[in-house]
N, C-alpha and C positions, 0 to 999 in steps of 0.2 A: 645675904649671900655671905658664906664663911670665907673668909680670905686668908685662912691659915697656910703658911708656906711649908715646903718640904726641905728646908735647909737646916743644917746644924753648923755652928762655928767650929773652924779649925783652930789649932793652937795659936795661930797668929790673929785671930779674930775675924777672919775673912769668911763669909758664908760658903758653906761647903755643901754640894748637892748630895742628897741621899738617892742613890740610884735605885730604881724600881727593880723588882725581881724580873728575871726573864720569863716569858710567858710561852707556852706552847702553841704552835701553829696547827691549825686543822684546815681542810679543804671542803669544809661543809658550809653550805648556804651563803657562798661568797657572793657579795652584793653588788658587784658592777664591773665597769671596764672603762675605755676610752684611751687607747693608746696615745702616748705623747707624740708619736709621729703619725697620728691618723686624725681626720677631721672629728671635731668634738661631737659627741652625739646630739648636743643641744642644737648644733647648726645642722644637723641632718634630719631634723623633724622628730627626733626620738627624745626620751627623757635624758637630762644630763646626769651622768653616772660618773662616780668618783673613784671607785676602785680601779686599778689598772692592770694591765698585761700589755707589754710592749712586744709588738710583732717583730720579728727579724733581728733583735738586738739582744737576744738572751733573756736571762730572767732578771727582771728589774728588782730593786729593793721594794718589798710590799709594805704598806701600813697594815697593821694587825687585822686579819680578815673577821668579817662579821659572822659568827657561827653559833655554835651550841652552848657557850657560855663561859669559855676561859681565856678570851682574848679581848679584853676592854682596852681601849687606848691607854698607853702608860702615862702616868703622870710625871711631871718635871717641876723643878723649882720655879717659884713665882719670880725670883730676882727683886732688885730693889727698886724697880721703877713703876710698879703697879699703883694706880689711883682709882678709888672708887668713885662712884657716880659720874661715870662717862656718859655722854650723850647718846641717846638712842638714834642710830642712823646705820645704814647699810653701806654708804659710801664715806671714806675718810679723806677724799680729795677736796682741796681747798684751792682758791684762786691763787696763782702764783707759787704753788707748791712744786719744787723741783722733784724730778725722778722718773722712773720707768713706771707706767701704770701696770698694775697688776690686779687681776680678778681671780679671787679664790671662792671655788664653790664645792658643795658637797652635801652630805646628809648627816644627821645624828641618829644613831641606831641604838636600841636596847640589846640585852643579851640574846634574844630570840630573833635578832636580825629584822626586827620591825621598827618603823621610823617613830620617832619622838616629836610630837607636835609641841610647840611652845616651849622649846628648850632654849635657855638664854646662853649666848655667846658673847662675851666680852673680849675685845681684841685690843692690844696696844703694841707698839713698835717703835723701832728708831725711824728717823728721817732718811734722806738719802745720804746725809753726811754722817751717819752713825749716832746722832744725837736724840735723846728722848725730851719731849716737852713736859717738864715737872712742874710749871706753874699753870698751864691751860690743859686744853684736851686736844692739841693737834695730834693726829694720827692715834686717836683713842676713840672707841665707840662700842656700843652694844646693840644687839639685835636678837629676834627670836625666830626659831624655825617656823615654817608654815605647817599646814595640816599634813603634808607629805615628808616632813622632817627634813626639808631642804633649806639651806642657806646660801647666800652670796654675799661676798665682800669685796669692794671696790676700793683699792689702795694704791700704794705705790711699792716697789721692790725695797726693802729696807737696807740701809748702808751696814758698813762694817765698823767695828770699834774694837780696841785692844782686847785680846783675850777670848773673843767670841767669834763664832760663824755667823753667817746671815740667817735670821730666825724672826719668827712672829710669835708673840705670847697670846695666849687664850685661856679664859676660864669658860667652861662648858658646865651647865646645870640643868638636868631635867626638873620639871615642877616638883617641888617637895621633896628633892633628893640631895645628896652631898655634891659638893662643887669638885669637877675635875680641873686641876690647873696643869697646863702642858704648854709645849711650845712646837711649831711647825718649822720644818727645815727645808732647804732648797738642794736639789740633786746637784752633783758635779762641782760643789764649792771646794776649793783647795783647804779651806779651814776646817772643813768637816773632819778632816783626819787629825786635827790637833786640839780641836775644842772638846775638853774633858766632858762637858755636859751633853754633846750631840748624841742623838739616839737614832739609828737608821730606821727604826719603826716608825718615826714621825716625819718622815721624808714626804713631801707633797709630790705629785706628778706635775711637771711645768714644761710647758710648750710656748714657742714663739707665736706671736699674733700681731703680725704686721707693725713691729716696733713696740707692741706692748707684750705682755705675758699673761697667760692663763694657767692657773694651777688648780689642782682638785685634791680634797682629802675627805674622807669619811670619819666621824668619831663614832666610837663604840663605847657606851657608857655602861657601868656595873648596875645596870637597872633590870631587875627581874620582869620577864614578859611571859605571858603564855605563848607557846609555840603557834606560829602562823600555820595558815592551812597547808596540807600536804600536796604532793603532786596530783593533779586531775586533769587528765587528758580532756580537750575539747571534743564536742561531737565530731566524728569523722576525721580525727587527726591524731598524731602522736605528740604534738607540742604539748608540754604540761608545766604548769606553775610549780615552782620548786625545784625544777630540774637544773643541774649545772651542765650547761652546754660549752663545748670547746669548739674553736675555729675549725670549720671543715665538717662539723656535725650536719646531718640531714634530717629534716622533720616533715611532716605533712600537716596542714592546717586548712580546714575548709576546702578540702579536696584538692590541695595544690601542694607542690613540694617546694621546700626551701632550704638553703644553704646558709649555715651559721658563719658570720663574718668576724665576730669577736667573741672571745669567751666571756660567759656571764651566767648568773643564776636567773631563771626565768621568773617574772613577776606579773601580776595582772596589770595590764595596760601595755605590755611589751609583746603582744601577740605579733607574730611575723608580718602581717599585712600592715601594722601600723608602727613598726620599728625598723624602717630602712637601715639604720646604723648597725643594726644587729643581724639582720636576715635579708638575703637576696632570694627572689624567686629563681627557682632551679628548673 
């Protein structure tokens, strides 16, 4: 794994971030939903989806959409606390570790908005007091996406330390491809406005979950892919894979009408009868 950083020293010798160029947004093949004020799709019997639209609260800051090739997740500085050879694990929790439990889930996509299986994700972060473990591997670990490109990390909400807002570091690497080094951020943090490294394109969506927190984020890697299948309506219906649906849209499937509950792009397995978080029989 290549661990090259994106920092250059300033005249005082302090690492300085090289900000990534802005990328254009498109509204093509957006890959998911699950409003921060709504019940997560995973709890409603449908696939867990990370891209978000928030109903009734205006337009939220969105992570770069998974579209036709010009919006990969932006890179960020590695910072001084990365350590290689972290243990393979999906949970960073340990006995006696203080802090608010946090579950981060999402997907890793390529440029054609198709999931990447076996992608490496290496996470590291500060503890609840804002300190990094630089001698061991507390709150450090790596994992691989499944066949559907999904990942889940169980950890705690990181603490604050001088000069930075709340964040989680991550390296993401598709098999035999370059490493993306970046950071994930929390919405509504006061220090987001003063942290010079903060990038709103890297905001997770976060909701309360009975004393814990649940967050979601999808990574889009600069990995070329063949385009996925185009819209193909099912027999006797108007619902179609690849179609971008908005809340309130109506379709037919299997001879029955359905009302769209949350904006999303239709994918195989999300047919209206099997995705109650997305569709309600009309």
